[in-house]
C-alpha positions in Angstrom: -5.9 101.3 73.5 -5.0 100.1 77.4 -2.2 97.4 75.8 -0.7 100.0 74.3 -0.5 102.2 77.4 0.7 98.9 79.5 3.4 98.4 77.2 4.9 101.9 78.0 3.9 102.2 81.6 6.4 98.9 82.3 9.0 100.0 79.9 9.4 103.4 82.0 9.0 101.1 85.3 11.9 98.6 84.7 14.0 101.6 83.1 13.8 103.7 86.2 13.9 100.6 88.6 17.6 99.7 86.7 18.4 103.4 87.1 18.1 103.2 91.1 20.2 99.8 90.7 23.1 101.0 88.9 24.7 103.0 91.8 23.6 100.3 94.4 25.1 97.9 92.0 28.5 100.4 92.2 28.1 100.9 96.0 28.3 96.9 96.3 32.1 96.8 95.8 33.9 97.3 99.1 35.9 100.5 99.6 39.3 100.6 97.6 38.5 97.7 95.3 40.4 98.7 92.3 44.6 98.8 93.3 47.6 99.5 91.7 51.1 97.9 93.1 54.0 100.4 91.3 57.3 99.0 91.1 59.4 102.7 90.3 58.8 106.0 91.9 55.6 107.8 92.1 54.8 111.4 91.9 51.5 113.7 91.7 51.2 113.0 88.1 50.9 109.2 88.4 48.7 109.3 91.4 46.3 112.3 89.5 46.4 109.6 86.5 45.3 106.7 88.9 42.5 107.9 90.6 41.0 109.4 87.1 41.2 106.1 85.6 39.4 104.8 88.6 41.9 103.1 90.9 41.8 103.7 94.7 44.5 101.8 96.2 48.3 101.8 96.1 49.8 98.4 97.6 53.2 99.8 98.7 56.6 98.1 100.7 57.2 98.9 104.4 60.5 97.6 104.8 62.0 97.1 108.2 65.1 97.3 107.1 64.9 100.9 105.6 62.5 102.3 108.8 65.1 101.3 111.3 68.8 100.5 109.9 70.1 100.8 113.2 68.9 99.8 117.0 69.4 102.5 118.6 68.8 105.3 115.6 65.0 105.2 116.0 62.5 104.8 113.1 63.0 106.6 110.1 59.7 107.0 108.3 60.4 109.6 105.6 60.2 107.5 102.7 56.4 106.4 103.6 55.6 109.4 104.1 55.8 111.7 101.2 54.2 108.0 99.5 51.2 108.1 101.8 51.6 112.0 101.4 51.3 111.5 97.6 48.4 109.2 97.3 46.5 110.9 99.7 46.4 113.9 97.7 44.5 112.3 95.2 42.2 110.3 98.2 44.3 107.1 97.2 44.9 105.1 100.1 47.8 102.5 100.9 47.5 99.0 101.2 51.3 98.2 102.6 53.0 95.1 103.0 55.4 94.8 106.0 58.5 93.3 105.7 62.5 92.7 104.9 64.4 91.6 108.3 67.6 94.3 108.9 71.2 93.2 109.5 71.3 93.5 112.8 68.8 91.0 113.3 69.7 89.0 110.9 72.1 88.4 107.8 69.4 87.3 105.7 66.0 90.1 105.5 64.4 86.9 103.8 64.3 85.3 107.4 61.2 86.1 109.4 62.1 87.7 113.0 60.5 84.9 114.8 64.2 83.4 116.6 64.8 84.8 119.9 63.6 86.9 122.0 65.3 90.2 120.6 64.0 89.9 117.1 60.6 88.7 118.4 60.1 92.3 120.3 62.1 94.7 117.2 59.3 93.3 115.1 55.9 93.4 117.2 57.5 97.0 117.7 57.8 97.9 114.7 54.2 97.4 113.6 52.8 98.7 116.4 55.0 102.2 115.1 53.7 101.9 112.2 50.2 101.8 112.7 50.3 104.2 115.2 52.1 106.7 112.4 49.3 105.9 110.1 46.6 104.1 111.4 43.4 105.5 112.8 44.0 108.7 114.3 47.8 108.1 113.8 50.9 110.8 114.1 51.4 111.3 110.0 47.4 112.5 110.0 47.8 114.4 113.2 50.6 116.5 111.6 48.1 116.4 108.4 45.2 117.3 110.1 42.9 120.8 109.4 44.9 123.8 110.2 48.1 122.4 109.5 50.7 123.6 106.4 50.0 120.8 104.7 46.4 119.2 105.2 45.6 116.4 103.9 42.4 114.5 103.3 41.9 111.9 106.5 43.1 108.4 104.8 44.3 106.4 107.4 45.5 102.6 106.8 42.8 100.4 107.6 44.4 96.9 106.9 48.1 95.3 106.9 49.6 92.8 105.4 52.2 90.9 106.9 55.1 89.9 104.6 55.0 89.3 101.1 55.1 85.9 99.1 56.4 83.8 102.4 55.9 80.8 100.4 58.8 81.9 98.0 62.2 81.6 98.1 62.8 85.1 96.6 61.2 86.5 99.9 61.1 84.5 102.4 64.0 82.0 103.8 62.9 79.6 104.7 59.2 78.9 103.2 57.3 77.5 106.1 54.0 77.5 107.2 54.9 77.4 111.5 56.9 79.6 111.0 55.3 82.0 109.3 52.3 81.3 111.7 54.6 82.6 114.8 55.0 85.5 113.0 51.5 86.3 112.4 51.1 85.7 116.5 53.5 88.2 117.0 51.9 90.8 114.4 48.1 90.7 115.0 48.7 92.2 119.2 51.0 94.5 117.8 48.3 96.0 115.2 45.2 95.8 116.9 46.2 96.9 120.4 46.8 100.5 118.4 43.5 100.1 116.2 41.6 97.4 117.0 39.6 97.7 113.9 42.4 97.5 111.4 42.7 94.3 109.2 45.3 92.0 109.6 46.2 90.3 106.2 48.9 87.6 105.7 51.1 88.2 102.7 50.3 87.4 99.5 51.0 83.8 98.6 52.7 83.2 95.2 50.2 81.1 93.6 52.1 78.4 91.9 55.8 78.8 92.2 58.5 76.3 90.3 60.5 75.1 93.2 59.8 72.9 96.5 60.4 72.8 99.8 61.8 74.3 101.9 62.4 77.0 98.7 58.5 77.0 98.0 55.3 75.4 98.0 52.3 76.0 96.2 50.1 78.6 97.8 47.2 75.6 98.9 50.1 73.7 100.0 51.2 76.6 102.6 47.5 77.6 103.0 46.7 74.2 104.0 49.8 73.5 106.2 48.8 77.4 108.0 45.0 76.2 108.9 47.0 73.3 111.0 48.6 75.1 112.8 46.6 75.9 116.8 44.9 78.9 117.3 46.3 80.8 113.6 42.6 81.5 112.3 42.3 84.2 115.6 45.9 85.8 114.1 44.4 87.2 110.9 41.2 88.7 108.8 41.8 88.1 105.4 43.9 85.7 103.2 46.1 87.1 100.1 47.3 85.7 97.1 49.2 86.9 94.2 47.6 84.4 91.3 50.0 84.8 88.5 49.1 82.2 85.8 49.2 81.6 82.0 46.3 83.3 81.7 42.7 83.8 82.5 41.2 80.0 83.3 44.8 79.4 85.1 44.3 82.3 87.3 40.7 81.1 88.3 42.2 77.7 89.2 44.4 79.2 91.8 41.7 81.4 93.1 39.4 78.7 93.2 42.3 76.7 95.3 42.2 78.6 97.6 39.0 79.8 98.6 38.7 76.2 98.2 41.1 75.6 100.8 39.8 78.1 103.4 36.6 76.6 103.2 37.9 73.5 103.9 39.7 74.1 107.1 36.1 75.9 108.1 37.3 79.6 107.4 33.9 81.4 105.9 34.9 84.3 107.9 37.9 85.7 106.0 37.9 87.6 103.5 40.1 87.2 99.8 42.8 89.5 98.9 44.8 89.4 95.4 47.2 92.0 96.2 49.4 90.9 93.1 48.0 89.6 89.7 49.3 90.6 86.1 50.7 89.6 83.1 53.1 91.2 80.3 52.5 92.7 77.3 56.1 91.0 75.8 55.1 88.8 73.1 57.4 85.6 71.8 58.7 85.2 75.1 59.5 81.7 77.5 57.9 83.7 80.0 54.8 82.3 80.3 53.7 85.0 81.9 54.0 87.4 78.7 51.2 87.3 76.3 52.2 90.2 74.3 50.2 94.2 74.6 46.8 92.3 72.8 47.1 89.4 75.3 48.0 91.6 78.4 44.4 93.3 77.7 42.7 90.1 76.9 43.7 88.6 80.3 42.8 91.6 82.4 39.0 91.8 80.6 38.9 88.1 81.6 40.2 87.9 85.0 38.6 91.1 86.0 35.3 90.0 84.7 35.3 86.4 86.1 36.4 88.1 89.6 33.9 90.6 89.5 31.0 88.4 88.5 32.4 86.1 91.5 33.2 88.8 94.2 30.4 88.0 96.6 30.9 84.1 97.1 34.6 84.8 96.9 34.1 87.3 99.7 36.7 89.6 97.5 37.8 92.6 99.4 40.5 93.7 96.7 42.2 93.4 93.2 46.0 95.1 92.8 47.1 95.0 89.0 51.4 94.6 89.3 52.0 96.5 87.7 51.8 100.8 87.4 55.2 100.9 84.7 57.2 98.6 83.3 60.5 98.3 84.7 63.7 96.5 82.9 65.8 94.6 85.3 63.6 94.2 88.2 62.6 90.4 87.3 61.7 88.0 84.7 58.7 90.2 83.6 58.5 93.1 84.9 60.1 94.5 82.0 56.7 94.6 80.4 53.9 93.8 83.1 53.0 97.6 83.4 49.8 99.0 82.4 52.4 101.9 80.6 56.1 101.7 78.6 58.9 102.6 81.1 60.0 106.2 81.8 58.9 109.5 82.9 56.0 109.7 79.9 52.4 108.2 79.6 52.5 106.1 76.7 49.7 103.9 77.8 49.0 100.2 77.0 46.0 98.6 75.9 45.4 97.3 79.0 45.0 100.3 80.7 42.3 101.3 79.0 40.7 98.1 79.8 41.2 98.1 82.8 40.3 102.1 82.7 36.8 101.0 81.5 36.6 98.5 84.0 37.0 100.3 87.2 35.6 103.8 85.8 
C-alpha cells in the first residue's frame, strides 16, 4: 500500500512544480521580445490583431528627412505621433530606427551625416529631440498622460536603433564601418543625455548581401571591422542583425557568426536583436527567400524554435518578423513576405497561425 500511495504523491509534486515553472519560463523572455515590422500603414484593427496574436513591439522607421525637411522649419512629428499613439492604445511598444539624411545636409539620403560640423550638429540635435519627445518622461507622454483629452498607456521608447543596414548600399553609401563608428559616437551622447537608461542599438546588419566593398560587406566582416575602431564598444548597448537566409540552417549560420564575432572581440555584455527576419510565401521564385506558403510557415517555426532554445546563450533581446502584410513592388520579396495577404481585409497565411501559436 505504501508504494501505491507514493506514486500519486510524487506525480502530484511534479505537476505542481511544472505549474509553478511554466509562468516563470514565460516571464524569462525579455519585455517586447516578439516584434513585427510592418511595411504598409497600420491602424487600430492591425494593432488589435497584433496584440491578440502575442506580438509586443512594432519596429518602425523614423526618417530624419521627413521630420526635418528644412533647417528652418523645426521638427514635424505628426506622422510618428500617430504611429506611437496607435501602438500604445493596444499596449504595443515601438522600436524606431533613425535614418535618412535630409537633402539640405546631403544630396544622397543614404550618406551618413558625419561629414562636416553642420551635419554632425544637426544629426545629434535630431536624435536628442526624438528621445525628448518619445523617451522616458518625453513630451509625447506628458501630452497623453492622465487627465489629458487622449490619455494613453505609458510606453516610452526604451531602445533607439541607429540607421538601418549600414553594411548595404540600399540604405548606406558608402558601406563603411569607420564612418558608422563616427555616427555611433555622435548618437550615443545625444540619446544618453536625455535618457541615461535608454539602449543604443546598432542598425540591423544585412546578413549576407550579394555585393562587395564599398557597396556592401557581410555582417560579420562589417562588425569585425567596426570593433577594431578604438572606443566603439562604449557607444552601443546591443548589436542587431537581419539574418535573411534560404532556410533556418543558413539563418543559424548567420546568427552564430555574429555572436562569435562579438565574443571574439571581448563583447560579452551587448545583447543581440534580430530586427528583421522573414521568408516569402511565393512558390517557384528565383528569390531564395521565397519558399511557398508551407515553406514560409515551416521556416518560421524552425527559426523561432532555434532562437528560443538558444536565447540565453545568444543574449537575444528581441526578434522582429518582416513583415505584417504583403506589399507588391516594394522589394524583390516584399510582395509575399507578409503574414497576411495585401489589402484592407485580414487574410492570414499559415505563417501567421504558426507565429501566433509560438508568441502566445
